[in-house]
VOGU-3710 file (C-alpha; in Angstrom, 3 decimals, decimal comma):
1> igttstafrr> 0,000/0,000/0,000  1,462/3,344/-1,015  1,553/6,522/0,977  0,674/10,073/-0,052  2,294/13,185/1,392  1,332/16,765/0,537  4,240/18,977/1,593  2,082/22,124/1,539  0,004/20,794/4,402  3,010/19,855/6,426
11> ntmatntkfg> 5,268/22,875/6,137  5,156/25,813/3,719  7,897/27,950/5,249  10,958/25,649/5,392  12,835/23,072/3,381  11,204/19,625/3,419  13,111/16,359/3,655  10,938/13,286/3,211  11,566/9,578/2,950  9,276/7,116/1,235
21> tlgndvingt> 8,344/3,634/2,316  8,706/0,176/0,812  5,423/0,789/-1,014  4,405/2,992/-3,941  4,702/6,515/-2,532  3,263/9,799/-3,844  5,120/12,852/-2,501  4,228/16,359/-3,697  6,505/19,319/-3,129  6,236/22,916/-1,971
31> ldddiyygda> 7,526/26,255/-3,241  10,696/25,737/-1,194  13,809/23,584/-1,720  12,625/20,015/-1,144  14,653/16,806/-0,675  12,717/13,583/-1,277  13,804/9,930/-1,226  11,424/7,372/-2,734  13,018/4,187/-1,289  11,585/0,925/-2,668
41> gndqlsggag> 8,413/0,799/-4,742  7,159/2,610/-7,835  7,179/6,139/-6,426  5,897/9,471/-7,741  7,961/12,465/-6,579  7,069/16,044/-7,550  9,283/18,887/-6,363  7,176/21,888/-7,410  8,873/25,273/-7,297  12,255/25,614/-5,616
51> adslygeega> 15,653/23,980/-6,152  14,618/20,421/-5,348  16,553/17,151/-4,993  14,531/14,046/-5,838  15,915/10,511/-5,551  13,697/7,699/-6,828  15,983/4,902/-5,587  14,559/1,409/-6,245  11,509/0,756/-8,430  10,008/2,244/-11,588
61> dtlsggadnd> 9,754/5,835/-10,369  8,256/9,022/-11,836  10,091/12,265/-10,955  9,007/15,813/-11,842  11,292/18,659/-10,804  9,140/21,732/-11,515  10,544/25,247/-11,724  14,113/26,228/-10,655  17,353/24,225/-10,837  16,680/20,670/-9,684
71> vleggdgdds> 18,728/17,500/-9,111  16,816/14,391/-10,202  18,135/10,826/-9,914  15,955/7,919/-10,990  18,026/5,160/-9,369  17,356/1,490/-10,110  14,366/0,595/-12,275  12,744/1,900/-15,453  12,247/5,531/-14,445  10,511/8,529/-16,042
81> vvgangddti> 12,125/11,880/-15,147  11,038/15,385/-16,254  13,099/18,394/-15,217  10,729/21,143/-16,521  11,999/24,746/-16,273  15,430/25,516/-14,862  18,995/24,237/-15,303  18,482/20,674/-14,119  20,892/17,798/-13,444  19,229/14,501/-14,366
91> sggagedtls> 20,561/10,944/-14,195  18,655/7,767/-14,930  20,787/5,156/-13,187  20,172/1,480/-13,876  17,148/0,518/-15,971  15,551/1,645/-19,222  14,891/5,288/-18,391  13,079/8,154/-20,136  14,708/11,481/-19,241  13,497/14,933/-20,351
101> ggagddnisg> 15,148/18,202/-19,370  12,521/20,718/-20,558  13,442/24,399/-20,766  16,834/25,445/-19,393  20,480/24,372/-19,756  20,230/20,788/-18,530  22,817/18,069/-17,852  21,325/14,634/-18,575  23,032/11,227/-18,322  21,412/7,906/-19,098
111> gndddtltgg> 23,606/5,314/-17,404  23,356/1,632/-18,323  20,591/-0,042/-20,342  18,472/1,386/-23,177  17,662/5,020/-22,337  15,816/7,867/-24,081  17,222/11,367/-23,405  15,575/14,616/-24,547  17,127/18,002/-23,847  14,290/20,381/-24,842
121> dgddsltggn> 14,918/24,127/-25,079  18,268/25,445/-23,871  21,951/24,528/-24,261  21,878/20,979/-22,926  24,494/18,277/-22,311  23,346/14,690/-22,962  25,419/11,542/-22,311  24,074/8,154/-23,362  26,329/5,598/-21,654  25,938/1,872/-22,318
131> gndslsggng> 22,980/0,335/-24,121  20,871/1,239/-27,143  20,269/4,894/-26,340  18,347/7,642/-28,131  19,552/11,242/-27,637  17,561/14,266/-28,855  18,973/17,705/-28,132  15,978/19,852/-29,136  16,451/23,600/-29,561  19,702/25,173/-28,420
141> ddtldagnad> 23,464/24,617/-28,766  23,659/21,124/-27,308  26,439/18,632/-26,574  25,417/15,034/-27,285  27,819/12,259/-26,263  26,950/8,717/-27,348  29,068/7,336/-24,506  30,685/3,919/-24,374  28,487/1,086/-25,603  29,058/-2,230/-23,843
151> aaddtqvidg> 28,725/-4,328/-27,015  29,770/-3,916/-30,619  26,194/-3,989/-31,842  24,827/-1,376/-29,423  23,175/1,475/-31,300  23,237/5,136/-30,350  20,618/7,251/-32,183  21,448/10,953/-31,978  19,370/13,926/-33,165  20,903/17,298/-32,446
161> gagddriing> 17,812/19,339/-33,346  18,003/23,072/-33,999  21,129/24,918/-32,883  24,912/24,648/-33,205  25,413/21,212/-31,674  28,522/19,221/-30,749  28,053/15,484/-31,333  30,545/12,916/-29,976  30,371/9,413/-31,420  30,557/6,297/-29,256
171> sgiddvdgga> 31,897/2,821/-29,920  28,471/1,527/-31,000  26,605/2,015/-34,265  25,615/5,690/-34,510  22,688/7,134/-36,453  23,447/10,852/-36,340  21,312/13,795/-37,500  22,789/17,145/-36,598  19,604/19,048/-37,473  19,547/22,751/-38,302
181> gtdtfvvsed> 22,580/24,813/-37,359  26,376/24,569/-37,663  27,117/21,232/-36,008  30,421/19,594/-35,079  30,829/15,788/-35,277  33,621/14,774/-32,880  35,291/11,533/-33,991  36,585/10,248/-30,655  36,890/6,591/-31,715  37,196/4,535/-34,888
191> iedtgaisag> 33,965/4,359/-36,864  33,112/1,193/-38,761  29,767/0,226/-40,307  28,249/3,457/-39,068  24,613/4,382/-39,632  23,347/7,481/-41,403  25,120/10,782/-40,726  23,258/13,959/-41,685  23,784/17,588/-40,806  20,249/18,640/-41,729
201> agsnfdvdad> 18,860/21,030/-44,297  20,817/24,216/-44,859  23,391/23,277/-42,217  27,125/22,960/-41,915  28,767/19,818/-40,551  32,347/20,246/-39,298  34,371/17,158/-38,373  36,599/17,309/-35,294  38,952/14,372/-35,871  40,923/14,447/-32,634
211> gdgnadaidh> 38,350/15,950/-30,261  40,358/19,109/-29,545  37,408/21,404/-30,293  38,620/22,483/-33,749  37,189/21,378/-37,091  40,030/19,355/-38,614  38,657/18,048/-41,827  35,561/18,791/-43,823  33,710/22,068/-43,797  30,141/22,326/-45,154
221> vevieagnvt> 29,786/18,593/-45,681  26,618/16,577/-45,386  26,644/12,791/-45,680  23,104/11,986/-46,762  23,324/8,193/-47,123  26,431/6,802/-45,497  25,776/3,108/-45,074  29,259/2,309/-46,473  31,203/5,271/-45,128  34,509/4,592/-43,374
231> idltdddtdv> 36,409/7,298/-41,488  40,127/6,444/-41,466  42,075/8,124/-38,633  45,225/5,993/-38,845  47,401/9,031/-39,466  46,771/11,923/-37,065  48,745/14,277/-39,313  46,326/14,016/-42,215  42,811/15,165/-42,686  39,863/12,800/-42,659
241> vftvsqefea> 39,265/10,809/-45,846  35,710/9,757/-46,714  35,471/6,755/-49,037  31,956/6,430/-50,397  30,887/3,499/-52,559  27,387/4,906/-53,078  26,092/8,325/-54,104  27,596/11,191/-52,108  26,480/14,783/-51,661  28,801/17,631/-50,698
251> dagdgagntd> 28,977/21,424/-50,751  32,335/21,596/-52,441  33,700/21,654/-55,986  36,197/23,582/-57,979  34,319/23,277/-61,293  37,312/21,629/-62,937  35,391/18,593/-64,085  37,580/16,057/-62,274  36,620/13,507/-59,677  38,354/15,161/-56,710
261> ivsdddvlvw> 36,389/17,725/-54,699  38,797/19,690/-52,529  37,885/21,849/-49,526  40,561/22,989/-47,085  42,875/20,150/-48,238  40,254/17,538/-47,378  39,731/14,783/-49,931  36,406/13,148/-50,786  36,726/9,927/-52,790  33,900/7,896/-54,313
271> dasaqgivtt> 34,117/4,386/-55,650  35,217/4,190/-59,269  32,430/1,706/-59,936  29,713/4,213/-59,064  27,696/5,749/-61,869  27,771/9,419/-62,787  27,477/11,678/-59,773  25,494/14,890/-59,430  26,870/17,069/-56,617  24,301/19,475/-55,174
281> sgaglvwgit> 25,465/20,660/-51,718  22,671/19,094/-49,750  19,943/21,191/-51,322  18,723/18,448/-53,676  18,462/14,717/-54,190  21,591/12,773/-55,112  21,190/11,623/-58,738  23,237/9,325/-60,908  22,952/9,484/-64,715  21,989/6,015/-65,918
291> aingetvssn> 20,816/6,531/-69,492  21,186/8,993/-72,379  18,559/8,693/-75,155  17,633/5,326/-73,705  21,197/3,946/-73,820  22,595/2,708/-70,497  25,784/4,494/-69,499  28,439/3,998/-66,845  31,161/6,294/-65,595  33,863/6,565/-63,003
301> gdeielengt> 33,184/10,219/-62,334  31,251/13,176/-63,571  31,602/12,644/-67,351  29,437/10,464/-69,603  31,290/9,626/-72,854  29,181/9,247/-76,022  30,113/9,020/-79,675  29,188/12,599/-80,396  30,207/14,323/-77,217  30,027/14,549/-73,452
311> itvwdmdgdg> 27,207/15,022/-70,962  28,453/16,799/-67,827  26,397/17,497/-64,716  28,039/19,969/-62,357  27,533/22,643/-59,698  29,496/25,282/-61,535  29,672/27,971/-58,867  29,503/25,831/-55,737  26,398/27,619/-54,536  24,597/24,397/-53,636
321> nydeieftaa> 22,456/24,019/-56,793  23,422/22,038/-59,880  23,364/24,646/-62,596  23,109/22,933/-65,959  23,470/19,787/-67,997  25,915/20,529/-70,795  26,374/18,808/-74,159  29,801/19,347/-75,708  31,690/18,033/-78,703  34,221/15,303/-78,029
331> sslanesadv> 37,112/17,624/-78,815  35,879/20,378/-76,499  36,665/20,839/-72,854  34,288/19,085/-70,478  32,902/22,250/-68,923  32,393/24,221/-72,150  28,945/24,354/-73,736  28,233/23,917/-77,430  25,186/24,193/-79,687  23,497/21,011/-80,826
341> eddftitltn> 20,884/20,446/-83,501  18,722/17,940/-81,665  17,227/17,789/-78,240  18,183/14,823/-76,110  16,694/12,927/-73,195  18,500/11,899/-70,039  17,390/9,409/-67,412  18,405/10,171/-63,826  18,195/7,579/-61,029  18,111/8,862/-57,452
351> tsnedqtttm> 19,047/7,246/-54,148  15,562/5,721/-53,945  16,123/3,849/-57,224  13,490/5,966/-58,986  13,847/6,997/-62,594  13,120/10,480/-63,932  13,283/10,954/-67,696  13,540/14,537/-68,969  13,850/15,922/-72,495  16,473/18,661/-72,454
361> eatatvtedm> 17,916/21,269/-74,734  21,573/22,089/-74,562  22,542/24,081/-71,447  19,014/23,590/-70,023  18,610/23,732/-66,244  17,023/20,912/-64,234  14,478/22,478/-61,831  11,603/19,995/-61,752  9,405/19,294/-58,720  9,497/15,658/-57,778
371> tydaaatgsv> 7,447/12,932/-56,121  9,514/10,433/-54,127  8,132/6,989/-53,238  9,893/4,878/-50,647  10,629/1,196/-51,019  8,763/-1,322/-48,859  11,842/-2,037/-46,746  12,568/1,607/-45,901  14,254/4,353/-47,900  16,226/7,576/-47,601
381> ligddddetf> 14,448/10,318/-49,569  16,172/13,689/-49,994  14,462/16,633/-51,647  15,785/19,832/-53,176  14,661/23,468/-53,043  11,345/22,877/-54,826  7,889/21,751/-53,663  7,998/17,968/-53,388  5,824/15,046/-52,327  7,272/12,196/-50,238
391> nggagadrmv> 5,399/8,920/-49,747  6,799/6,503/-47,188  6,378/2,765/-47,363  6,007/-0,030/-44,842  9,541/0,316/-43,511  11,386/2,889/-41,436  11,822/5,764/-43,893  13,982/8,864/-43,620  12,869/11,992/-45,480  14,499/15,419/-45,810
401> gndgnddmtg> 12,537/18,089/-47,643  15,081/20,923/-47,558  13,619/24,156/-49,009  10,177/24,264/-50,573  6,610/23,597/-49,453  6,770/19,830/-49,096  4,128/17,165/-48,501  5,434/14,164/-46,516  3,646/10,974/-45,460  5,644/8,486/-43,438
411> gdgadtlngg> 3,329/5,507/-43,835  4,005/2,466/-41,656  7,195/2,071/-39,673  9,259/4,258/-37,360  9,897/7,116/-39,784  12,032/10,266/-39,552  10,636/13,334/-41,350  12,491/16,646/-41,661  10,522/19,287/-43,515  13,295/21,855/-43,674
421> agnddldggn> 12,434/25,386/-44,745  9,028/26,108/-46,269  5,394/25,613/-45,285  5,263/21,829/-45,083  2,526/19,220/-44,486  3,990/16,327/-42,491  2,114/13,128/-41,574  3,975/10,460/-39,649  1,416/7,720/-40,276  1,597/4,513/-38,238
431> gddtiwageg> 4,631/3,824/-36,081  6,789/5,658/-33,543  7,896/8,571/-35,712  10,334/11,468/-35,319  9,209/14,640/-37,099  11,075/17,963/-37,328  9,021/20,571/-39,143  11,843/23,081/-39,595  11,341/26,688/-40,638  7,985/27,821/-41,978
441> nddvdgglgd> 4,313/27,583/-41,024  3,970/23,822/-40,937  1,073/21,401/-40,431  2,133/18,235/-38,572  0,160/15,078/-37,745  1,998/12,399/-35,811  -0,544/9,697/-36,623  -0,726/6,423/-34,713  2,226/5,663/-32,438  4,455/7,273/-29,808
451> dtigggdgdd> 5,880/10,194/-31,773  8,539/12,863/-31,175  7,697/16,138/-32,934  9,562/19,449/-33,159  7,894/22,471/-34,711  10,937/24,662/-35,312  10,535/28,288/-36,380  7,156/29,409/-37,701  3,474/29,302/-36,768  2,923/25,555/-36,690
461> tidggagsnl> -0,149/23,375/-36,185  0,895/20,139/-34,492  -1,345/17,166/-33,742  0,413/14,310/-32,015  -2,296/11,849/-33,019  -2,838/8,665/-31,046  -0,149/7,511/-28,630  2,188/8,896/-25,964  3,798/11,776/-27,829  6,666/14,185/-27,095
471> ifggtgrdei> 6,199/17,587/-28,764  8,345/20,743/-28,928  6,695/23,789/-30,446  9,746/25,924/-31,146  9,546/29,602/-32,071  6,260/31,034/-33,371  2,521/30,958/-32,616  1,941/27,234/-32,441  -1,249/25,221/-31,965  -0,406/21,921/-30,305
481> tistndstag> -2,647/18,951/-29,579  -0,812/16,203/-27,723  -3,303/13,474/-28,605  -6,625/13,610/-30,468  -7,774/9,994/-30,270  -9,811/9,581/-27,087  -9,708/5,787/-27,137  -5,951/5,437/-27,678  -4,658/8,653/-26,110  -1,405/8,229/-24,187
491> dgvawagngd> 0,530/10,176/-21,597  2,180/12,912/-23,651  4,690/15,730/-23,081  4,567/19,114/-24,845  6,847/22,167/-24,531  5,638/25,204/-26,422  8,865/27,182/-26,769  8,794/30,862/-27,776  5,585/32,518/-28,985  1,934/32,818/-27,984
501> dtidggngdd> 0,956/29,165/-28,172  -2,157/27,048/-27,619  -1,755/23,537/-26,183  -4,461/20,898/-25,728  -3,482/17,806/-23,787  -6,461/15,626/-24,658  -6,926/12,420/-22,683  -4,009/10,969/-20,757  -1,707/12,094/-17,946  0,154/14,851/-19,777
511> vigtgngade> 3,066/17,170/-18,959  2,759/20,612/-20,567  5,256/23,476/-20,518  4,154/26,754/-22,063  7,590/28,362/-22,432  7,978/32,052/-23,308  4,804/33,711/-24,559  1,207/34,434/-23,558  0,122/30,818/-23,834  -3,132/28,896/-23,391
521> adggagddti> -2,951/25,332/-22,112  -5,757/22,854/-21,430  -4,743/19,560/-19,884  -8,016/17,855/-20,797  -8,876/14,555/-19,154  -6,231/12,831/-17,039  -3,863/13,775/-14,215  -1,878/16,550/-15,895  1,119/18,682/-14,896  1,230/22,152/-16,468
531> yggtgdfddt> 4,040/24,735/-16,244  3,315/28,345/-17,128  6,826/29,343/-18,102  9,437/31,679/-16,643  8,969/34,721/-18,880  6,898/37,747/-17,943  3,892/36,584/-19,962  0,238/36,098/-18,961  -0,730/32,450/-19,366  -4,162/30,805/-19,222
541> ldggvgddvi> -3,838/27,308/-17,763  -6,759/24,882/-17,377  -6,227/21,472/-15,865  -9,494/19,987/-17,107  -10,831/16,775/-15,610  -8,421/14,874/-13,347  -6,033/15,455/-10,446  -3,829/18,160/-11,946  -0,742/20,102/-10,816  -0,396/23,592/-12,336
551> yggageddld> 2,442/26,123/-11,913  1,738/29,632/-13,177  5,343/30,814/-13,147  6,047/34,455/-13,955  3,343/36,771/-15,279  -0,296/37,469/-14,435  -1,720/34,012/-15,015  -5,214/32,465/-14,968  -5,216/28,994/-13,407  -8,281/26,731/-13,331
561> ggagddelfg> -7,974/23,273/-11,851  -11,293/22,017/-13,199  -12,776/18,824/-11,818  -10,534/16,682/-9,605  -8,183/17,119/-6,645  -5,817/19,746/-8,026  -2,678/21,574/-6,832  -2,314/25,104/-8,219  0,698/27,396/-7,695  0,464/30,933/-9,036
571> gsgeddivgg> 4,132/31,904/-8,810  5,096/35,538/-9,328  2,589/38,030/-10,732  -1,032/38,871/-9,944  -2,746/35,567/-10,640  -6,376/34,383/-10,778  -6,592/30,855/-9,377  -9,750/28,700/-9,304  -9,732/25,219/-7,835  -13,048/24,017/-9,275
581> ngddvlfggt> -14,675/20,818/-8,059  -12,567/18,553/-5,860  -10,296/18,829/-2,815  -7,836/21,395/-4,148  -4,618/23,038/-2,910  -4,116/26,659/-4,054  -1,000/28,772/-3,461  -0,936/32,335/-4,756  2,784/32,989/-4,458  4,147/36,487/-5,057
591> gnddlaggnn> 1,729/39,223/-6,132  -1,826/40,343/-5,367  -3,690/37,161/-6,249  -7,352/36,085/-6,430  -7,977/32,553/-5,144  -11,296/30,658/-5,222  -11,411/27,130/-3,903  -14,684/26,010/-5,455  -16,603/23,042/-4,117  -15,276/20,463/-1,640
601> edelnggdgs> -12,571/20,783/1,013  -9,851/23,086/-0,264  -6,566/24,499/1,065  -5,740/28,101/0,085  -2,613/30,139/0,802  -2,295/33,623/-0,636  1,470/33,859/-0,179  3,036/37,305/-0,491  0,882/40,243/-1,560  -2,591/41,577/-0,767
611> ddlagdagdd> -4,743/38,681/-1,885  -8,472/37,935/-2,232  -9,274/34,405/-1,078  -12,651/32,633/-1,149  -13,079/29,102/0,068  -16,569/28,727/-1,425  -18,465/25,541/-0,536  -16,852/22,888/1,681  -14,732/22,740/4,840  -11,793/24,866/3,701
621> tisggngddd> -8,411/25,732/5,221  -7,348/29,250/4,243  -4,169/31,195/4,997  -3,830/34,759/3,770  -0,046/34,848/3,982  1,876/38,106/3,927  0,000/41,251/2,927  -3,394/42,862/3,545  -5,673/40,005/2,551  -9,435/39,721/2,070
631> vtggdgddsi> -10,654/36,226/3,006  -14,141/34,683/2,843  -14,714/31,144/3,992  -18,115/30,572/2,366  -20,248/27,559/3,227  -18,732/24,862/5,415  -16,715/24,634/8,634  -13,719/26,704/7,575  -10,339/27,321/9,212  -8,999/30,794/8,353
641> agddgddtla> -5,671/32,446/9,258  -4,882/35,994/8,207  -1,150/35,741/8,984  0,804/39,003/8,509  -0,902/42,209/7,394  -4,134/44,100/8,042  -6,577/41,425/6,949  -10,351/41,277/6,473  -11,589/37,806/7,395  -15,170/36,507/7,093
651> ggndddtisg> -16,232/33,007/8,001  -19,573/32,831/6,227  -22,030/30,086/7,120  -21,357/27,129/9,466  -18,889/26,728/12,346  -15,662/28,552/11,465  -12,287/28,992/13,185  -10,628/32,331/12,387  -7,272/33,762/13,507  -6,175/37,230/12,436
661> gdgddeidgg> -2,447/36,885/13,105  -0,267/39,992/13,042  -1,756/43,312/11,983  -4,952/45,304/12,551  -7,511/42,773/11,368  -11,281/42,827/10,836  -12,896/39,492/11,693  -16,522/38,480/11,128  -17,576/34,999/12,120  -20,880/35,088/10,246
671> anddsltggd> -23,601/32,575/11,010  -23,305/29,603/13,409  -20,904/28,882/16,270  -17,471/30,322/15,513  -14,073/30,502/17,239  -12,469/33,919/16,614  -8,961/35,126/17,582  -7,603/38,569/16,743  -3,901/37,939/17,354  -1,406/40,788/17,526
681> gddtivggag> -2,619/44,243/16,531  -5,694/46,423/17,048  -8,400/44,081/15,803  -12,158/44,417/15,279  -14,069/41,208/15,973  -17,715/40,596/15,024  -19,171/37,319/16,142  -22,295/37,486/14,001  -25,158/35,061/14,511  -24,487/31,944/16,585
691> dddmwggdge> -22,769/31,181/19,886  -19,210/32,387/19,359  -15,947/32,123/21,364  -13,639/35,151/21,048  -10,074/36,096/21,926  -8,719/39,549/21,119  -5,030/38,811/21,597  -2,493/41,601/22,031  -3,438/45,138/21,069  -6,428/47,438/21,520
701> dtfdfaashg> -9,238/45,249/20,256  -12,900/46,068/19,626  -15,651/43,454/20,029  -18,668/44,551/17,983  -22,155/43,122/18,567  -25,544/43,570/16,891  -29,010/42,163/17,516  -29,461/38,360/17,387  -25,774/37,753/18,011  -26,371/34,643/20,161
711> ndviydfnvd> -24,719/33,628/23,435  -21,094/34,681/23,028  -17,986/34,415/25,247  -14,945/36,736/25,347  -11,965/35,072/27,060  -9,135/37,645/27,239  -10,857/41,046/27,524  -8,500/43,786/28,773  -10,538/46,618/30,318  -7,587/49,025/29,921
721> edtldltafg> -7,162/48,435/26,166  -10,191/46,702/24,672  -13,640/48,063/23,810  -17,039/46,353/23,931  -19,021/48,049/21,120  -22,769/47,824/21,874  -23,832/50,986/20,046  -26,291/48,924/18,012  -28,418/48,499/21,164  -28,430/52,086/22,519
731> gdfadldaed> -29,458/52,871/26,095  -27,054/52,844/29,014  -25,021/50,281/30,960  -27,804/49,634/33,475  -29,989/48,262/30,662  -27,582/45,318/30,229  -28,474/43,730/33,599  -24,772/43,060/34,138  -23,945/40,535/36,862  -20,845/38,856/38,222
741> ttingeagvl> -21,167/35,088/37,819  -19,338/31,823/37,165  -20,030/29,703/34,079  -18,313/26,364/33,490  -15,790/27,203/36,185  -14,903/30,600/34,653  -15,617/33,797/36,660  -16,702/36,890/34,769  -19,504/39,306/33,865  -22,707/38,231/32,084
751> lntgggdtif> -24,370/40,940/29,962  -27,936/40,551/28,656  -28,458/42,350/25,311  -32,093/41,312/24,881  -33,943/38,693/22,884  -32,227/35,885/24,790  -28,752/36,985/23,637  -25,891/37,267/26,147  -22,220/38,200/26,300  -20,065/36,480/28,929
761> vvgvtvgeia> -16,762/38,338/29,520  -14,279/36,125/31,373  -11,868/37,467/34,011  -13,474/40,846/34,767  -16,103/42,233/37,137  -19,101/44,502/36,647  -17,210/47,383/38,177  -14,240/46,916/35,868  -16,044/46,477/32,579  -18,436/49,405/32,764
771> savdl> -15,822/51,880/31,543  -14,958/49,682/28,554  -18,520/49,404/27,207  -19,463/51,744/24,340  -23,258/52,224/24,028
//
């Protein structure tokens, strides 16, 4: 049997240290710096605001750090760890862990076994360790280290995402995508039989051969399909040599028409058995010329020899676009153009083994839009600068759109889609897909499966589809839906990034971070965790149905817990916080906040600032906190504390307990039998209807009575400082029929105000109290 601890109830003013049990514990944090240990069992630890330290220890634990700089350690077991906002330090330990840093400059390490690491926004450092790990840097200048695999066939999958990333290969098989930005691939060990290496559309890929931080070899190089690439580092004095037995794409070329492409003394060599090569700098698909006028041709370089001349395909100016297909006489130089009488047709075959036949005139430019269809076993499809259509097959496809407004469909399989620049339509289809929309106003649908989606720059519309999805909005006004299928919705994670975004969690226990911008987030059904972001923006956060945890962060935020037992933290700014139905915990934080508990038994704390707090229906516990607060208990037996400041406290209906605390407070018990204490300061206490017990505390207090006030008792009346205000009755002291008496063992004065109502003042006599009565 697990245990549940709510740190807010235990202690809101000091650091908490808590230890779990051998069962499945649920421990929720405060706004302070918490230290929690889960012990054995599948524990759920939530730090909330503050620099927290959470240790899951044994079991499959779930850790959520919240705002500020947290230390999160999963320990043994298959753990799920989310750092949220702040510069977090996250380690998975033993087990197959899922680690997510969220916003901030995070340090994430996976440890042993097969881990999934996601950096999110910020300049993150990710280390995979042993096992088949997946590292995704997200936005920012990240460092991704594959670590040391414990077996030769261990696979490290690395996606740098947007930003200038530094990627360090491990001893396993690496599938590397640098993403957008100027990335550096650090070759720290020998690479054999490596997977695909790609710098991403419009990017640079520098190679650091010896790991000293400087690019040693190839500048502006992108290996699109590198299944047979070998990096030879046998001689530290020479630059890296790439030997490619398939088509190769590079942003280099001196226009000399030979087979060597030289850039900073770095040599790129392709197999002499390969067919004619088209070099296009990463902006277009890699094509080989296979036929001229229907006749099959073969070449060891860039020239195709025919009886009547030469066909040459070349990027003449090295600007990243192949400029023209030239027909020249046999006696002419390869790169000179000549007039011909007849048109000719050429057949190009791309890396997907598709044929494209085009009728050309001499010196004509190839600029056709293309449709790329993947093979059933999985394909690598690379587009150019035009508007293209990509259709995935049943396998795990990899698509790169580059520039242009592209239409991509992944189909079945675990596909990787990169839209690049342009307004793209991206559909992952079935399978656990990875989708990067890139620049532009993109429309993304993850489809069925547990997808990872990044919006990039632009106003994107992102629908995770069915499954447990991980979504990053990027920069721009994004509309994000974590999951739209009610029957198969999973537990998703979404971080909005920069811009005024809208996020809908759908069904499932979701984690939502709004980032920088005036964002709107709706958790929907499920037990959701929502973070309002650290920027000075006004967020609207709705938990929906379920037991939700919401942090407003900076800005003047609107928080609504909805149905369920919710925990709402306003953070800094003047926030509006509504608990809704359920037993809710509301904390206003810094600023002049409005808190409304809603139905059921709620806990409200205004925090710093002059707050308005209303318990509404139910037996509520309300603390005004620092500042001049206005508190109303509403229906139910409420417990109200004004704390510091000149507070106005009203109990409402039912039997309430009210304490003013420090300051000159105004207290009104309302109907029924209340217990009222003024505390320090010059307080005004009104019992209202019902039989009330009153204590003025220190200071010059006034006890105010009106008709039908009931049978009330004052326990600490000081005749030299306090005042009994009976001006509502008129007359003089003799009309009160004052008498010295003893009630329940307490000696004092009994005053009769008429209509069966009395006031019993403990510890004084008739002679002493007369001067303190104001009629």
